C-alpha positions as a Markdown table, in Angstrom:
| # | Residue | x | y | z |
|---|---|---|---|---|
| 1 | Unk | -28.9 | -37.7 | 31.4 |
| 2 | Unk | -30.5 | -40.9 | 30.2 |
| 3 | Unk | -33.6 | -40.3 | 32.3 |
| 4 | Unk | -34.0 | -36.9 | 30.8 |
| 5 | Unk | -33.9 | -38.5 | 27.3 |
| 6 | Unk | -36.6 | -40.9 | 28.3 |
| 7 | Unk | -39.1 | -38.1 | 28.1 |
| 8 | Unk | -37.9 | -37.0 | 24.6 |
| 9 | Unk | -36.1 | -40.0 | 23.0 |
| 10 | Unk | -35.9 | -38.3 | 19.6 |
| 11 | Unk | -33.3 | -35.9 | 21.0 |
| 12 | Unk | -31.0 | -39.0 | 21.2 |
| 13 | Unk | -30.7 | -39.1 | 17.4 |
| 14 | Unk | -29.4 | -35.5 | 17.1 |
| 15 | Unk | -27.6 | -35.2 | 20.3 |
| 16 | Unk | -23.9 | -34.2 | 20.1 |
| 17 | Unk | -23.4 | -36.4 | 23.2 |
| 18 | Unk | -25.0 | -39.5 | 21.6 |
| 19 | Unk | -21.7 | -41.4 | 21.1 |
| 20 | Unk | -20.7 | -40.6 | 24.7 |
| 21 | Unk | -24.1 | -41.9 | 26.0 |
| 22 | Unk | -23.4 | -45.3 | 24.4 |
| 23 | Unk | -21.2 | -46.8 | 27.0 |
| 24 | Unk | -19.4 | -49.6 | 25.1 |
| 25 | Unk | -18.8 | -50.7 | 21.5 |
| 26 | Unk | -21.6 | -53.3 | 22.0 |
| 27 | Unk | -24.1 | -50.4 | 22.5 |
| 28 | Unk | -22.8 | -48.8 | 19.3 |
| 29 | Unk | -23.6 | -52.0 | 17.5 |
| 30 | Unk | -27.0 | -52.2 | 19.1 |
| 31 | Unk | -27.7 | -48.6 | 18.0 |
| 32 | Unk | -26.7 | -49.5 | 14.4 |
| 33 | Unk | -28.9 | -52.5 | 14.4 |
| 34 | Unk | -31.8 | -50.6 | 15.9 |
| 35 | Unk | -31.5 | -48.0 | 13.1 |
| 36 | Unk | -31.6 | -50.7 | 10.5 |
| 37 | Unk | -34.5 | -52.6 | 12.0 |
| 38 | Unk | -36.8 | -49.9 | 13.3 |
| 39 | Unk | -38.1 | -46.6 | 11.9 |
| 40 | Unk | -36.1 | -43.6 | 13.2 |
| 41 | Unk | -38.6 | -42.7 | 15.9 |
| 42 | Unk | -38.8 | -46.3 | 17.2 |
| 43 | Unk | -35.0 | -46.8 | 17.0 |
| 44 | Unk | -34.5 | -43.8 | 19.3 |
| 45 | Unk | -37.1 | -44.9 | 21.7 |
| 46 | Unk | -35.8 | -48.4 | 21.7 |
| 47 | Unk | -32.2 | -47.4 | 22.3 |
| 48 | Unk | -33.0 | -44.9 | 25.1 |
| 49 | Unk | -35.1 | -47.5 | 26.8 |
| 50 | Unk | -32.3 | -50.1 | 26.6 |
| 51 | Unk | -29.9 | -47.6 | 28.1 |
| 52 | Unk | -32.3 | -46.8 | 30.8 |
| 53 | Unk | -32.9 | -50.5 | 31.6 |
| 54 | Unk | -29.1 | -51.1 | 31.7 |
| 55 | Unk | -28.6 | -48.1 | 34.1 |
| 56 | Unk | -31.6 | -48.8 | 36.3 |
| 57 | Unk | -30.9 | -52.5 | 36.7 |
| 58 | Unk | -27.1 | -52.3 | 36.7 |
| 59 | Unk | -26.9 | -54.9 | 33.9 |
| 60 | Unk | -25.0 | -53.0 | 31.2 |
| 61 | Unk | -22.7 | -55.8 | 29.9 |
| 62 | Unk | -25.1 | -58.7 | 30.3 |
| 63 | Unk | -27.9 | -56.9 | 28.6 |
| 64 | Unk | -25.8 | -55.8 | 25.7 |
| 65 | Unk | -24.5 | -59.3 | 25.2 |
| 66 | Unk | -27.9 | -60.8 | 25.4 |
| 67 | Unk | -29.4 | -58.4 | 22.9 |
| 68 | Unk | -26.6 | -58.7 | 20.4 |
| 69 | Unk | -27.4 | -62.5 | 20.2 |
| 70 | Unk | -31.0 | -61.8 | 19.3 |
| 71 | Unk | -32.0 | -61.4 | 15.7 |
| 72 | Unk | -34.1 | -59.5 | 15.2 |
| 73 | Unk | -33.8 | -57.2 | 18.2 |
| 74 | Unk | -36.8 | -57.7 | 20.6 |
| 75 | Unk | -39.6 | -55.2 | 20.4 |
| 76 | Unk | -39.7 | -52.6 | 23.1 |
| 77 | Unk | -42.9 | -54.0 | 24.7 |
| 78 | Unk | -41.1 | -57.4 | 25.2 |
| 79 | Unk | -38.2 | -55.6 | 27.0 |
| 80 | Unk | -40.5 | -53.5 | 29.1 |
| 81 | Unk | -42.5 | -56.6 | 30.1 |
| 82 | Unk | -39.3 | -58.4 | 31.1 |
| 83 | Unk | -37.8 | -55.6 | 33.1 |
| 84 | Unk | -40.9 | -54.2 | 34.7 |
| 85 | Unk | -41.9 | -57.7 | 35.9 |
| 86 | Unk | -38.4 | -58.2 | 37.3 |
| 87 | Unk | -38.5 | -54.8 | 39.0 |
| 88 | Unk | -41.9 | -55.5 | 40.6 |
| 89 | Unk | -40.7 | -58.7 | 42.3 |
| 90 | Unk | -39.9 | -57.8 | 45.9 |
| 91 | Unk | -38.4 | -60.1 | 48.4 |
| 92 | Unk | -40.5 | -61.3 | 51.3 |
| 93 | Unk | -39.5 | -59.5 | 54.5 |
| 94 | Unk | -40.9 | -61.0 | 57.6 |
| 95 | Unk | -42.2 | -58.5 | 60.1 |
| 96 | Unk | -42.7 | -59.2 | 63.8 |
| 97 | Unk | -45.9 | -57.9 | 65.2 |
| 98 | Unk | -45.5 | -56.7 | 68.8 |
| 99 | Unk | -48.1 | -57.6 | 71.4 |
| 100 | Unk | -50.4 | -55.0 | 72.9 |
| 101 | Unk | -48.6 | -55.2 | 76.3 |
| 102 | Unk | -45.3 | -54.2 | 74.7 |
| 103 | Unk | -47.0 | -51.0 | 73.4 |
| 104 | Unk | -48.4 | -50.4 | 76.9 |
| 105 | Unk | -44.8 | -50.7 | 78.3 |
| 106 | Unk | -43.6 | -48.3 | 75.7 |
| 107 | Unk | -46.2 | -45.7 | 76.5 |
| 108 | Unk | -45.9 | -46.0 | 80.2 |
| 109 | Unk | -42.1 | -45.8 | 80.1 |
| 110 | Unk | -41.6 | -49.2 | 81.9 |
| 111 | Unk | -39.4 | -50.4 | 79.1 |
| 112 | Unk | -36.6 | -48.2 | 80.6 |
| 113 | Unk | -36.6 | -50.1 | 83.9 |
| 114 | Unk | -36.6 | -53.4 | 81.9 |
| 115 | Unk | -33.5 | -52.4 | 79.9 |
| 116 | Unk | -31.7 | -51.2 | 83.1 |
| 117 | Unk | -32.4 | -54.6 | 84.7 |
| 118 | Unk | -30.6 | -56.4 | 81.8 |
| 119 | Unk | -27.5 | -54.2 | 82.3 |
């Protein structure tokens, strides 16, 4: 549901499910603060983005705790920069490049006789 709201965050303001979408009392506090700090359109976009970050990055509690300590609430661009950068970081996975002769063995079927010799 939260991903659907990302396309139309203004629907969050009038949704009958809004209170159900806010997972904890901390997120209710964040919504109240967002409404006070931002104009209505920005508040909806900010809250939907925060909910999406929490869901996508599995950091619901730590994110809420961190945001509640900040006064004023961070702008959406700062949050996006933080989470998009974190998401873009991929671990290095070493890859072994096989030699040409192993491909020749694969194509000729000789790898079968090698495996049988090990058994």
